[in-house]
C-alpha positions in Angstrom: 77.4 325.1 -211.9 74.2 326.6 -213.4 71.5 325.0 -211.4 74.0 326.1 -208.3 73.6 329.5 -209.6 69.3 329.4 -209.5 69.6 328.0 -206.1 72.2 330.4 -205.2 70.6 333.4 -206.7 67.1 332.1 -204.9 68.5 332.0 -201.6 70.2 335.5 -202.0 66.5 337.0 -203.4 64.7 335.2 -200.0 67.5 336.4 -197.5 66.7 340.5 -199.2 63.1 339.6 -199.2 63.3 338.7 -195.6 66.0 341.3 -194.1 63.9 344.1 -195.8 60.3 343.1 -194.3 62.2 342.7 -191.0 63.7 346.4 -191.3 61.8 348.3 -191.7 61.1 352.1 -189.9 58.9 351.6 -187.9 56.1 354.1 -187.7 54.3 355.7 -184.5 50.6 355.3 -184.5 49.0 358.5 -182.9 46.7 357.6 -179.6 43.2 357.3 -180.7 41.3 360.0 -180.4 37.2 361.3 -180.6 36.0 362.7 -184.0 33.8 366.1 -184.5 31.0 363.7 -185.0 31.6 361.4 -182.7 31.8 364.2 -180.2 28.6 366.1 -181.5 27.0 362.4 -180.9 28.0 362.1 -177.3 27.4 366.0 -176.1 23.4 365.4 -177.6 22.7 362.8 -175.3 24.5 364.0 -172.5 22.6 366.3 -170.8 19.4 363.8 -170.7 21.9 361.5 -168.6 23.2 364.5 -166.3 19.2 366.3 -165.9 18.3 363.0 -164.4 22.0 363.0 -162.0 20.5 366.4 -161.1 17.2 364.4 -159.8 18.8 361.8 -157.3 17.4 363.7 -154.5 13.4 363.7 -155.9 13.7 359.5 -156.2 15.3 359.5 -152.7 12.1 362.0 -151.3 10.1 359.6 -153.3 11.1 356.3 -151.6 11.8 357.9 -148.2 7.8 359.1 -148.2 6.7 355.4 -149.9 5.2 356.6 -152.8 6.4 353.4 -154.6 3.8 354.5 -157.7 5.9 357.5 -158.6 9.6 355.4 -158.0 8.1 353.0 -160.3 7.5 355.7 -162.7 10.8 357.7 -161.6 12.9 353.8 -162.2 10.5 353.4 -165.9 10.7 356.9 -167.0 13.2 359.8 -166.4 15.8 356.8 -165.4 15.3 353.8 -168.1 15.6 356.7 -170.8 18.6 358.2 -169.0 20.1 354.2 -169.5 19.0 354.2 -173.2 21.2 357.6 -173.6 24.2 356.3 -171.8 23.5 353.1 -174.5 24.0 355.5 -177.1 27.0 357.7 -176.0 28.9 354.0 -174.7 28.7 353.3 -178.6 30.2 356.3 -180.0 33.0 356.1 -176.7 37.3 355.2 -177.9 37.4 351.3 -178.1 39.2 351.4 -175.0 35.9 353.0 -173.2 33.5 351.2 -174.3 33.5 348.0 -172.1 34.1 349.7 -169.4 30.8 352.1 -170.2 29.1 348.7 -171.0 29.3 347.5 -167.8 28.2 350.3 -166.0 24.8 350.4 -168.2 24.4 346.8 -166.9 25.0 347.9 -163.1 23.3 350.5 -163.8 19.9 348.4 -164.8 21.1 345.9 -162.5 20.1 348.7 -159.7 17.0 349.6 -161.5 15.6 346.7 -161.8 16.1 346.2 -157.7 14.4 349.3 -157.5 11.5 348.5 -158.6 11.8 345.1 -156.6 11.8 346.6 -153.8 9.7 349.1 -154.1 6.7 346.4 -155.2 7.5 345.0 -151.6 7.4 348.5 -149.7 11.3 347.8 -149.3 12.4 351.7 -148.4 16.3 350.4 -147.3 16.2 347.6 -150.4 15.2 350.6 -152.5 17.4 353.1 -151.1 20.6 351.4 -151.3 19.6 350.6 -155.1 19.2 354.1 -155.9 22.2 355.7 -154.6 23.7 352.7 -156.3 22.7 353.5 -159.3 23.3 357.4 -158.9 27.1 356.1 -158.3 26.8 354.4 -161.8 25.7 357.0 -163.9 28.8 359.5 -161.8 31.2 356.2 -163.1 29.6 356.8 -166.4 29.9 360.7 -166.9 33.8 360.0 -165.9 34.6 357.8 -168.4 33.1 360.9 -171.1 35.7 362.4 -173.1 36.3 366.8 -172.2 34.8 368.9 -174.4 34.9 373.0 -174.9 31.7 373.3 -173.5 32.5 371.2 -170.2 35.5 373.2 -169.9 33.5 376.5 -170.2 31.1 375.0 -167.4 33.2 373.7 -164.9 35.4 377.7 -165.0 32.2 379.2 -164.7 
């Protein structure tokens, strides 16, 4: 009889433990947000990317006038620095946005390589098409960035 009580007590303890662990209140986790430090790091590199984005017409003029050395200088200089800044920004984005941002940075690199290859053979059409695609990648990347008070103030002005 003592043995049956011990087994029954053990079963009741296990049942109570199971019920308590399954029946606890569910705690809703808040959606992930940016910390102030992340926003500061992101905003540190955004102006460099936007400055290159604003120079898109300059690259197209260089390609159309077939100034291939200057095209190479532009893609290896400001465009490469913008790509590096985009990598820094991508590492500070929310984890759900990081894969898309990294994919856009890879696409930008691919387009920069294709611009360089087109410039080496004097292919104006290929260079123009890839420069437009490269700047489209930058535009998509900028859309992934979080809104900040300084960006909203600029858009209101």
